[in-house]
Structure formats: structure tokens, C-alpha cells
Z-matrix of the N, CA and C atoms (Angstrom, degrees):
N
C 1 1.461
C 2 1.533 1 108.76
N 3 1.304 2 116.37 1 142.98
C 4 1.462 3 121.48 2 177.79
C 5 1.524 4 110.64 3 -72.10
N 6 1.313 5 115.52 4 158.72
C 7 1.468 6 122.04 5 176.23
C 8 1.525 7 108.92 6 -89.07
N 9 1.334 8 116.24 7 157.70
C 10 1.464 9 118.48 8 173.35
C 11 1.522 10 108.67 9 -70.13
N 12 1.300 11 116.59 10 161.58
C 13 1.458 12 123.18 11 -178.58
C 14 1.524 13 110.86 12 -54.75
N 15 1.312 14 116.82 13 137.88
C 16 1.465 15 121.28 14 -176.29
C 17 1.531 16 112.06 15 -63.21
N 18 1.328 17 118.50 16 -29.71
C 19 1.471 18 119.97 17 177.94
C 20 1.526 19 111.00 18 -67.57
N 21 1.335 20 116.26 19 -35.26
C 22 1.464 21 120.26 20 177.35
C 23 1.525 22 109.57 21 -67.88
N 24 1.321 23 117.07 22 -42.61
C 25 1.464 24 121.02 23 179.42
C 26 1.527 25 111.39 24 -65.27
N 27 1.327 26 117.06 25 -36.71
C 28 1.468 27 121.94 26 -176.95
C 29 1.533 28 111.87 27 -72.52
N 30 1.335 29 116.85 28 -32.36
C 31 1.456 30 121.79 29 -174.40
C 32 1.518 31 111.44 30 -64.25
N 33 1.305 32 115.61 31 130.14
C 34 1.460 33 120.90 32 169.46
C 35 1.514 34 107.67 33 -154.51
N 36 1.318 35 116.57 34 168.87
C 37 1.456 36 122.69 35 -174.24
C 38 1.523 37 110.26 36 -105.82
N 39 1.323 38 118.06 37 96.13
C 40 1.464 39 119.78 38 -177.31
C 41 1.529 40 112.26 39 -77.69
N 42 1.302 41 114.34 40 163.44
C 43 1.462 42 121.46 41 170.61
C 44 1.527 43 110.93 42 -106.84
N 45 1.328 44 116.11 43 -18.52
C 46 1.471 45 120.87 44 -178.99
C 47 1.525 46 109.53 45 -105.13
N 48 1.318 47 115.82 46 119.74
C 49 1.456 48 122.17 47 176.64
C 50 1.521 49 108.82 48 -115.09
N 51 1.331 50 116.47 49 146.53
C 52 1.465 51 120.70 50 178.12
C 53 1.536 52 109.27 51 -83.32
N 54 1.303 53 115.71 52 169.38
C 55 1.471 54 120.71 53 -179.96
C 56 1.533 55 112.03 54 -84.86
N 57 1.315 56 117.61 55 -0.82
C 58 1.466 57 121.05 56 -178.76
C 59 1.537 58 110.42 57 -62.68
N 60 1.322 59 115.68 58 132.15
C 61 1.464 60 120.46 59 179.14
C 62 1.524 61 110.17 60 -73.10
N 63 1.327 62 114.85 61 147.24
C 64 1.467 63 120.72 62 176.66
C 65 1.523 64 108.02 63 -88.07
N 66 1.303 65 115.43 64 128.22
C 67 1.457 66 121.10 65 179.32
C 68 1.531 67 110.13 66 -65.16
N 69 1.336 68 116.41 67 142.41
C 70 1.463 69 121.58 68 179.76
C 71 1.520 70 111.44 69 -56.92
N 72 1.323 71 117.46 70 -38.01
C 73 1.464 72 121.16 71 -179.45
C 74 1.528 73 110.83 72 -62.44
N 75 1.317 74 116.64 73 -37.32
C 76 1.465 75 120.03 74 179.13
C 77 1.524 76 110.75 75 -70.72
N 78 1.320 77 117.18 76 -38.34
C 79 1.470 78 119.44 77 176.53
C 80 1.527 79 109.76 78 -61.07
N 81 1.314 80 116.93 79 -42.23
C 82 1.471 81 120.77 80 179.48
C 83 1.525 82 110.67 81 -62.50
N 84 1.329 83 117.40 82 -39.86
C 85 1.460 84 120.20 83 178.43
C 86 1.529 85 111.63 84 -64.34
N 87 1.320 86 117.71 85 -36.18
C 88 1.468 87 120.40 86 177.25
C 89 1.526 88 110.34 87 -60.63
N 90 1.321 89 115.99 88 -47.11
C 91 1.469 90 119.82 89 -178.52
C 92 1.532 91 111.64 90 -71.31
N 93 1.317 92 116.82 91 -32.66
C 94 1.468 93 120.27 92 176.47
C 95 1.532 94 109.85 93 -64.65
N 96 1.328 95 116.76 94 -41.59
C 97 1.466 96 120.12 95 177.38
C 98 1.527 97 110.48 96 -62.80
N 99 1.317 98 116.77 97 -42.54
C 100 1.467 99 120.93 98 178.43
C 101 1.526 100 110.58 99 -62.32
N 102 1.302 101 116.01 100 -39.08
C 103 1.474 102 121.47 101 -177.83
C 104 1.521 103 112.26 102 -59.34
N 105 1.326 104 117.32 103 -28.24
C 106 1.457 105 121.21 104 -176.31
C 107 1.525 106 113.45 105 -89.19
N 108 1.303 107 118.72 106 6.16
C 109 1.471 108 121.00 107 177.80
C 110 1.521 109 110.27 108 -68.30
N 111 1.304 110 114.88 109 151.26
C 112 1.468 111 119.57 110 175.70
C 113 1.525 112 109.67 111 -75.75
N 114 1.331 113 115.46 112 154.97
C 115 1.465 114 120.22 113 177.64
C 116 1.519 115 109.35 114 -156.38
N 117 1.312 116 115.71 115 154.68
C 118 1.455 117 122.13 116 178.92
C 119 1.524 118 110.05 117 -58.22
N 120 1.323 119 116.40 118 126.55
C 121 1.470 120 123.32 119 -178.37
C 122 1.539 121 112.12 120 56.53
N 123 1.314 122 116.72 121 21.97
C 124 1.465 123 121.75 122 -176.99
C 125 1.527 124 111.40 123 53.37
N 126 1.314 125 115.93 124 34.55
C 127 1.466 126 122.27 125 -177.20
C 128 1.530 127 112.18 126 -67.88
N 129 1.336 128 115.91 127 -32.73
C 130 1.465 129 120.78 128 -176.00
C 131 1.536 130 110.17 129 48.03
N 132 1.340 131 116.45 130 62.69
C 133 1.466 132 120.68 131 -171.41
C 134 1.529 133 114.31 132 -76.72
N 135 1.309 134 118.06 133 -3.10
C 136 1.455 135 121.58 134 -176.51
C 137 1.524 136 111.45 135 -80.75
N 138 1.326 137 114.17 136 147.70
C 139 1.472 138 122.41 137 172.15
C 140 1.516 139 106.94 138 -137.90
N 141 1.329 140 115.77 139 142.50
C 142 1.454 141 122.29 140 -177.88
C 143 1.524 142 110.02 141 -119.30
N 144 1.306 143 116.29 142 128.59
C 145 1.468 144 121.93 143 169.98
C 146 1.525 145 104.97 144 -113.91
N 147 1.323 146 116.23 145 125.63
C 148 1.463 147 117.72 146 -177.41
C 149 1.522 148 111.31 147 -132.14
N 150 1.308 149 113.17 148 158.93
C 151 1.463 150 121.16 149 175.34
C 152 1.518 151 107.45 150 -143.77
N 153 1.324 152 115.11 151 135.71
C 154 1.466 153 120.70 152 176.89
C 155 1.520 154 109.06 153 -93.67
N 156 1.326 155 115.96 154 148.51
C 157 1.463 156 121.03 155 -174.40
C 158 1.526 157 112.50 156 -58.79
N 159 1.325 158 118.25 157 -33.15
C 160 1.468 159 119.21 158 -178.92
C 161 1.528 160 112.55 159 -68.86
N 162 1.336 161 117.55 160 -17.35
C 163 1.471 162 122.12 161 173.34
C 164 1.527 163 107.00 162 -93.37
N 165 1.315 164 115.75 163 77.85
C 166 1.463 165 123.06 164 -165.86
C 167 1.528 166 113.98 165 -54.43
N 168 1.319 167 118.22 166 -46.36
C 169 1.465 168 121.08 167 -178.15
C 170 1.527 169 111.07 168 -63.15
N 171 1.328 170 117.12 169 -47.92
C 172 1.464 171 121.39 170 179.32
C 173 1.527 172 110.94 171 -64.42
N 174 1.330 173 116.00 172 -43.83
C 175 1.462 174 120.92 173 -178.66
C 176 1.532 175 110.32 174 -61.12
N 177 1.317 176 116.96 175 -46.20
C 178 1.469 177 120.36 176 -179.89
C 179 1.519 178 112.01 177 -65.68
N 180 1.324 179 117.26 178 -31.50
C 181 1.461 180 120.98 179 176.61
C 182 1.526 181 110.63 180 -61.91
N 183 1.333 182 116.67 181 -41.37
C 184 1.469 183 120.75 182 177.18
C 185 1.527 184 110.05 183 -74.83
N 186 1.331 185 116.73 184 -44.47
C 187 1.467 186 121.37 185 -179.35
C 188 1.528 187 111.69 186 -56.33
N 189 1.323 188 117.66 187 -37.71
C 190 1.465 189 121.39 188 -178.69
C 191 1.522 190 113.44 189 -68.24
N 192 1.325 191 117.63 190 -9.70
C 193 1.468 192 121.32 191 175.75
C 194 1.523 193 111.70 192 -87.95
N 195 1.323 194 116.47 193 -9.44
C 196 1.462 195 122.41 194 -178.24
C 197 1.523 196 108.64 195 -91.36
N 198 1.334 197 116.52 196 143.35
C 199 1.468 198 119.19 197 179.45
C 200 1.524 199 109.80 198 -61.78
N 201 1.310 200 115.85 199 153.46
C 202 1.464 201 122.75 200 -173.09
C 203 1.527 202 112.89 201 -55.37
N 204 1.327 203 117.79 202 -44.04
C 205 1.463 204 120.58 203 -178.84
C 206 1.537 205 110.73 204 -57.71
N 207 1.333 206 117.02 205 -43.66
C 208 1.468 207 120.81 206 -179.46
C 209 1.529 208 112.05 207 -74.53
N 210 1.313 209 117.44 208 -26.52
C 211 1.463 210 119.95 209 177.64
C 212 1.523 211 111.29 210 -61.23
N 213 1.336 212 115.90 211 -31.40
C 214 1.462 213 120.88 212 -177.94
C 215 1.531 214 112.16 213 -52.78
N 216 1.316 215 117.13 214 -40.72
C 217 1.463 216 120.44 215 179.92
C 218 1.530 217 112.25 216 -103.73
N 219 1.335 218 118.05 217 -32.66
C 220 1.473 219 121.41 218 -176.71
C 221 1.528 220 112.29 219 -64.25
N 222 1.325 221 117.06 220 -25.93
C 223 1.469 222 120.84 221 -179.56
C 224 1.525 223 112.22 222 -61.68
N 225 1.330 224 117.21 223 -18.06
C 226 1.463 225 121.29 224 -178.93
C 227 1.524 226 113.32 225 -93.83
N 228 1.309 227 118.09 226 -7.58
C 229 1.461 228 121.20 227 -179.15
C 230 1.528 229 109.98 228 -66.27
N 231 1.306 230 115.96 229 154.61
C 232 1.457 231 120.78 230 177.91
C 233 1.514 232 112.67 231 -73.13
N 234 1.342 233 116.09 232 -27.37
C 235 1.464 234 120.76 233 179.25
C 236 1.521 235 109.09 234 -153.87
N 237 1.317 236 115.01 235 151.80
C 238 1.461 237 122.57 236 172.81
C 239 1.525 238 107.31 237 -120.11
N 240 1.327 239 115.12 238 140.15
C 241 1.461 240 120.54 239 -177.34
C 242 1.523 241 109.12 240 -131.43
N 243 1.321 242 116.21 241 127.57
C 244 1.461 243 121.08 242 170.14
C 245 1.520 244 107.67 243 -95.85
N 246 1.334 245 115.89 244 128.21
C 247 1.462 246 121.40 245 176.28
C 248 1.518 247 107.48 246 -105.01
N 249 1.312 248 115.88 247 126.59
C 250 1.462 249 120.13 248 175.53
C 251 1.524 250 108.90 249 -127.38
N 252 1.325 251 115.57 250 161.35
C 253 1.460 252 120.77 251 -177.82
C 254 1.516 253 110.51 252 -129.35
N 255 1.328 254 114.77 253 144.89
C 256 1.464 255 121.03 254 176.27
C 257 1.526 256 107.69 255 -77.26
N 258 1.319 257 116.79 256 128.14
C 259 1.467 258 122.07 257 -172.56
C 260 1.523 259 113.49 258 -73.07
N 261 1.316 260 117.53 259 -24.25
C 262 1.465 261 120.96 260 -175.39
C 263 1.529 262 110.94 261 -126.26
N 264 1.326 263 115.04 262 157.96
C 265 1.466 264 120.82 263 174.57
C 266 1.521 265 109.75 264 -73.21
N 267 1.292 266 116.40 265 139.19
C 268 1.461 267 121.78 266 178.40
C 269 1.526 268 111.20 267 -65.73
N 270 1.340 269 117.07 268 -36.95
C 271 1.465 270 120.98 269 -173.19
C 272 1.525 271 113.75 270 -67.17
N 273 1.334 272 118.51 271 -30.34
C 274 1.464 273 119.19 272 -175.96
C 275 1.529 274 113.76 273 -144.34
N 276 1.303 275 117.17 274 4.97
C 277 1.464 276 123.48 275 177.81
C 278 1.534 277 113.85 276 61.95
N 279 1.338 278 117.26 277 17.83
C 280 1.470 279 119.71 278 176.62
C 281 1.533 280 109.00 279 -82.92
N 282 1.334 281 115.61 280 159.48
C 283 1.458 282 120.44 281 -179.32
C 284 1.524 283 110.67 282 -57.56
N 285 1.315 284 115.85 283 135.00
C 286 1.463 285 121.29 284 175.45
C 287 1.523 286 107.60 285 -103.95
N 288 1.312 287 116.05 286 89.05
C 289 1.460 288 120.04 287 -178.14
C 290 1.529 289 112.18 288 -74.13
N 291 1.334 290 117.53 289 -2.32
C 292 1.463 291 121.90 290 178.68
C 293 1.524 292 112.38 291 -102.59
N 294 1.320 293 118.03 292 2.09
C 295 1.461 294 121.29 293 -173.93
C 296 1.527 295 112.64 294 -59.18
N 297 1.335 296 117.87 295 -44.14
C 298 1.467 297 120.01 296 179.77
C 299 1.530 298 110.54 297 -66.33
N 300 1.324 299 116.68 298 -39.54
C 301 1.465 300 121.24 299 177.11
C 302 1.528 301 109.54 300 -60.24
N 303 1.320 302 116.22 301 -47.49
C 304 1.463 303 121.03 302 -179.74
C 305 1.531 304 111.33 303 -63.41
N 306 1.322 305 116.93 304 -41.47
C 307 1.464 306 120.05 305 177.27
C 308 1.525 307 110.25 306 -63.14
N 309 1.330 308 116.77 307 -36.44
C 310 1.462 309 120.25 308 176.27
C 311 1.517 310 111.98 309 -61.45
N 312 1.324 311 116.55 310 -37.82
C 313 1.468 312 120.17 311 176.70
C 314 1.527 313 110.09 312 -64.64
N 315 1.320 314 116.63 313 -41.62
C 316 1.468 315 120.64 314 178.99
C 317 1.522 316 110.75 315 -64.39
N 318 1.332 317 116.86 316 -41.80
C 319 1.470 318 120.79 317 179.15
C 320 1.529 319 110.03 318 -66.84
N 321 1.319 320 118.07 319 -36.65
C 322 1.462 321 120.35 320 176.30
C 323 1.524 322 110.29 321 -61.46
N 324 1.329 323 116.95 322 -45.33
C 325 1.468 324 119.33 323 176.22
C 326 1.524 325 110.53 324 -58.46
N 327 1.320 326 116.67 325 -44.02
C 328 1.464 327 121.44 326 179.19
C 329 1.529 328 110.01 327 -59.74
N 330 1.322 329 117.29 328 -44.55
C 331 1.470 330 121.52 329 -178.75
C 332 1.527 331 111.69 330 -64.80
N 333 1.322 332 117.13 331 -41.01
C 334 1.460 333 119.71 332 179.45
C 335 1.526 334 110.99 333 -68.75
N 336 1.323 335 117.18 334 -38.23
C 337 1.462 336 120.52 335 175.64
C 338 1.528 337 109.61 336 -63.69
N 339 1.325 338 116.70 337 -40.31
C 340 1.466 339 120.44 338 177.08
C 341 1.524 340 110.29 339 -58.88
N 342 1.332 341 117.36 340 -44.48
C 343 1.468 342 120.89 341 178.69
C 344 1.517 343 111.07 342 -57.78
N 345 1.309 344 116.68 343 -40.33
C 346 1.458 345 121.28 344 179.52
C 347 1.531 346 111.79 345 -66.12
N 348 1.323 347 116.91 346 -26.12
C 349 1.470 348 122.19 347 -178.10
C 350 1.525 349 112.58 348 -98.23
N 351 1.334 350 116.87 349 10.16
C 352 1.476 351 122.81 350 -175.94
C 353 1.523 352 112.16 351 60.56
N 354 1.325 353 115.60 352 31.87
C 355 1.465 354 122.84 353 171.74
C 356 1.524 355 107.32 354 -107.06
N 357 1.337 356 115.26 355 160.44
C 358 1.459 357 120.86 356 -179.47
C 359 1.518 358 109.18 357 -130.37
N 360 1.318 359 115.08 358 149.89
C 361 1.463 360 121.71 359 -177.21
C 362 1.521 361 108.51 360 -128.43
N 363 1.316 362 115.73 361 134.05
C 364 1.467 363 120.78 362 170.41
C 365 1.523 364 106.57 363 -119.01
N 366 1.327 365 115.44 364 124.39
C 367 1.457 366 121.39 365 -179.62
C 368 1.525 367 108.86 366 -92.04
N 369 1.331 368 115.89 367 143.16
C 370 1.464 369 120.71 368 -176.23
C 371 1.523 370 111.56 369 -130.79
N 372 1.314 371 114.64 370 130.95
C 373 1.457 372 120.77 371 166.12
C 374 1.526 373 108.88 372 -90.92
N 375 1.318 374 116.16 373 -17.37
C 376 1.464 375 122.37 374 -175.99
C 377 1.518 376 112.95 375 -80.00
N 378 1.308 377 114.35 376 73.73
C 379 1.463 378 121.35 377 174.41
C 380 1.514 379 107.77 378 -149.46
N 381 1.323 380 116.27 379 162.12
C 382 1.459 381 121.57 380 -178.92
C 383 1.531 382 108.35 381 -93.18
N 384 1.323 383 115.80 382 101.91
C 385 1.464 384 121.21 383 -175.45
C 386 1.529 385 112.13 384 -63.05
N 387 1.337 386 117.12 385 -38.00
C 388 1.468 387 119.94 386 -179.65
C 389 1.534 388 110.59 387 -66.62
N 390 1.327 389 116.17 388 -41.11
C 391 1.461 390 120.60 389 177.88
C 392 1.530 391 110.27 390 -64.75
N 393 1.327 392 116.47 391 -43.85
C 394 1.465 393 120.62 392 178.37
C 395 1.524 394 110.43 393 -61.20
N 396 1.318 395 116.24 394 -42.79
C 397 1.471 396 121.35 395 179.63
C 398 1.528 397 109.73 396 -57.38
N 399 1.319 398 116.07 397 -46.96
C 400 1.469 399 121.02 398 -177.40
C 401 1.523 400 112.39 399 -75.09
N 402 1.333 401 116.58 400 -51.58
C 403 1.465 402 120.68 401 -173.46
C 404 1.520 403 113.48 402 -69.17
N 405 1.334 404 117.13 403 -28.04
C 406 1.460 405 120.86 404 -177.75
C 407 1.524 406 111.85 405 -104.52
N 408 1.342 407 115.90 406 10.01
C 409 1.470 408 122.32 407 174.30
C 410 1.524 409 113.84 408 58.08
N 411 1.334 410 115.74 409 41.68
C 412 1.457 411 120.94 410 178.02
C 413 1.534 412 107.76 411 -78.04
N 414 1.339 413 117.77 412 123.99
C 415 1.472 414 120.13 413 -179.27
C 416 1.534 415 111.98 414 -60.71
N 417 1.303 416 115.87 415 154.27
C 418 1.464 417 122.33 416 -176.47
C 419 1.527 418 113.38 417 -61.46
N 420 1.322 419 117.55 418 -27.12
C 421 1.472 420 119.27 419 -179.42
C 422 1.533 421 112.75 420 -76.40
N 423 1.329 422 116.48 421 1.38
C 424 1.456 423 122.16 422 176.29
C 425 1.526 424 109.78 423 -115.14
N 426 1.327 425 115.64 424 152.22
C 427 1.459 426 122.05 425 177.81
C 428 1.524 427 109.04 426 -121.42
N 429 1.315 428 116.71 427 132.01
C 430 1.461 429 121.03 428 178.37
C 431 1.524 430 108.40 429 -71.82
N 432 1.330 431 116.44 430 126.59
C 433 1.460 432 121.39 431 -172.24
C 434 1.521 433 113.26 432 -104.55
N 435 1.318 434 117.06 433 -50.16
C 436 1.464 435 120.85 434 -172.62
C 437 1.526 436 108.64 435 -159.64
N 438 1.312 437 114.84 436 156.95
C 439 1.463 438 121.46 437 175.93
C 440 1.532 439 106.98 438 -114.82
N 441 1.326 440 116.46 439 141.39
C 442 1.453 441 121.96 440 178.94
C 443 1.522 442 110.03 441 -119.91
N 444 1.320 443 115.87 442 139.71
C 445 1.462 444 122.15 443 168.83
C 446 1.518 445 105.88 444 -109.46
N 447 1.325 446 116.38 445 130.85
C 448 1.460 447 121.76 446 -175.84
C 449 1.519 448 108.65 447 -127.58
N 450 1.328 449 116.55 448 140.89
C 451 1.453 450 118.59 449 175.06
C 452 1.505 451 112.67 450 175.24
N 453 1.302 452 113.97 451 -177.32
C 454 1.452 453 121.18 452 174.53
C 455 1.524 454 108.25 453 -80.69
N 456 1.314 455 114.97 454 152.31
C 457 1.453 456 121.29 455 -177.24
C 458 1.529 457 110.61 456 -66.14
N 459 1.324 458 115.21 457 132.04
C 460 1.456 459 121.53 458 176.91
C 461 1.515 460 110.76 459 -99.52
N 462 1.311 461 115.44 460 -168.20
C 463 1.459 462 122.31 461 -178.21
C 464 1.526 463 109.06 462 -105.62
N 465 1.319 464 116.65 463 124.78
C 466 1.462 465 121.13 464 -178.96
C 467 1.524 466 112.64 465 -59.04
N 468 1.323 467 118.32 466 -24.39
C 469 1.476 468 120.44 467 -178.86
C 470 1.524 469 111.75 468 -65.20
N 471 1.318 470 117.40 469 -15.70
C 472 1.461 471 121.05 470 178.96
C 473 1.526 472 112.48 471 -85.65
N 474 1.321 473 117.30 472 -2.89
C 475 1.464 474 121.80 473 -177.66
C 476 1.523 475 111.24 474 -86.60
N 477 1.328 476 115.69 475 156.29
C 478 1.460 477 120.77 476 172.67
C 479 1.534 478 108.35 477 -64.82
N 480 1.305 479 116.26 478 165.17
C 481 1.463 480 121.11 479 -178.69
C 482 1.533 481 111.47 480 -58.36
N 483 1.321 482 116.00 481 -43.34
C 484 1.469 483 119.84 482 -179.40
C 485 1.521 484 111.41 483 -63.57
N 486 1.337 485 116.06 484 -45.17
C 487 1.466 486 119.57 485 179.75
C 488 1.526 487 111.29 486 -68.73
N 489 1.307 488 116.75 487 -36.01
C 490 1.460 489 121.20 488 179.90
C 491 1.518 490 110.97 489 -60.07
N 492 1.322 491 117.25 490 -43.60
C 493 1.468 492 119.64 491 -179.98
C 494 1.527 493 110.60 492 -64.40
N 495 1.315 494 117.81 493 -36.69
C 496 1.474 495 120.89 494 176.20
C 497 1.523 496 111.12 495 -68.58
N 498 1.330 497 115.85 496 -42.92
C 499 1.463 498 120.50 497 -176.70
C 500 1.527 499 111.72 498 -66.37
N 501 1.311 500 117.16 499 -31.97
C 502 1.460 501 120.55 500 -176.33
C 503 1.524 502 113.15 501 -96.34
N 504 1.310 503 116.96 502 1.47
C 505 1.469 504 119.92 503 176.51
C 506 1.530 505 108.67 504 -67.85
N 507 1.332 506 116.96 505 145.62
C 508 1.467 507 119.60 506 -179.71
C 509 1.534 508 111.12 507 -63.65
N 510 1.322 509 114.94 508 146.53
C 511 1.466 510 120.50 509 174.36
C 512 1.520 511 107.87 510 -74.47
N 513 1.314 512 116.15 511 123.95
C 514 1.461 513 120.76 512 -176.85
C 515 1.518 514 108.75 513 -123.16
N 516 1.303 515 115.54 514 136.73
C 517 1.450 516 121.97 515 175.09
C 518 1.525 517 108.80 516 -128.66
N 519 1.316 518 116.28 517 149.41
C 520 1.455 519 120.35 518 174.68
C 521 1.520 520 109.00 519 -63.35
N 522 1.327 521 115.80 520 154.15
C 523 1.470 522 120.19 521 177.61
C 524 1.527 523 108.94 522 -70.89
N 525 1.316 524 115.87 523 160.41
C 526 1.465 525 119.84 524 177.32
C 527 1.526 526 111.22 525 -59.02
N 528 1.324 527 117.29 526 -36.08
C 529 1.467 528 120.47 527 179.74
C 530 1.526 529 112.53 528 -64.48
N 531 1.315 530 116.80 529 -22.78
C 532 1.467 531 120.36 530 179.04
C 533 1.525 532 112.48 531 -84.07
N 534 1.323 533 117.64 532 -18.47
C 535 1.471 534 119.22 533 -173.57
C 536 1.512 535 114.55 534 -116.36
N 537 1.349 536 118.18 535 -10.21
C 538 1.456 537 119.41 536 178.56
C 539 1.516 538 110.43 537 -141.05
N 540 1.316 539 114.46 538 147.25
C 541 1.447 540 121.39 539 177.67
C 542 1.510 541 107.21 540 -146.55
N 543 1.283 542 117.72 541 141.97
C 544 1.454 543 120.85 542 -175.79
C 545 1.518 544 111.99 543 -88.08
N 546 1.323 545 115.55 544 125.50
C 547 1.460 546 123.87 545 168.13
C 548 1.520 547 116.22 546 73.80
N 549 1.307 548 120.19 547 -12.33
C 550 1.442 549 120.64 548 -174.01
C 551 1.516 550 109.26 549 -157.37
N 552 1.320 551 115.96 550 166.42
C 553 1.469 552 119.54 551 178.03
C 554 1.516 553 109.16 552 -69.59
N 555 1.303 554 117.13 553 162.38
C 556 1.453 555 124.54 554 -175.90
C 557 1.531 556 111.21 555 -64.67
N 558 1.307 557 116.47 556 143.64
C 559 1.466 558 121.70 557 179.09
C 560 1.501 559 110.72 558 -100.14
């Protein structure tokens, strides 16, 4: 049997990021990879607002939208990205119930491109979407979906004890039998 793609195997969500700055060219490649994701009706409903750590005012504006627990480690990332989705289709203004799914595809492309560039991404649900909407001037027709921390891999020894235990926990995935079943729902 063949192995899964090496970029998929390499990808993981670290808690420790290094202080190394992310090159602008690499940031552009991340967004270019996201741009090529498939989407319902080719709507491409995702939008990215990002700030690099060296732009302290902008970075802190995004960081302050993240819950305090996640700020502890996210503050060290090279960049923070807010992903939002357009709630309706442009062609007819009807609800786009696939927007989050499509944005997830774009973020997956971004994560795989990051792996290829020796960058790492940690996705967060732990942020204040209403604060992000207001503070980052996200229009009402968009919904804040997820926050990403992006950067070069840091050293786990720099983490607090609580974060260290999480960072060093084994990567666990459900078995194939738990996530797929042929022809019918699970018994």
C-alpha cells in the first residue's frame, strides 16, 4: 500500500514558535495556495486578514482578539491570520451553507503549503469572533471562522509546564473504522 503524502504526515499544530520572521514571499505563497482551493460555485468565500509579528501594532490588534489562554503561545507566532467567510453567494445573495467547508479547504491548502515551506500552522477556535469582527473591520456579510498562528517551529522547552504537556502529548487519530463506513451509517 502507498503512504500518505509526506506533507500531510509532516503537518502538525505546534504550540512553540520560534522568533524567526516569516519572509513576505512565503506569506504570499500561503495565500496563493489557499486561493486555489475548490469552492461551491467557485465562490471562494474566504477572506484573510493577517498581521506579522514585526508589525507590532497590527499584530497586537489581532492577538487581542484571541482568548487569553491561546495568547500565551500565539504571541510568539510569526503571523496571525483571521479567516472569515462570506455568508451568501455573490450570484444570487442566497445563504451559502458551504462557506465554512470551502474556507476549510482553503486553510488546508494553506497548511500544506506551509509544511512545504518548513512553516507550521495552529488553528484556533479560541478567539472572540465579535471582537475580531469589530476590531478588524470585518463587514457584516462575513462571519469570522477561525484564527491561525503561523511560524517557524520553536523549542518546546520554552513553553509553560501546562503547554509543554500538551505539546509533547502523542498525536492521536481515530481509527479508520471510527470515521468511515461503507454504504450505510455506522452500526
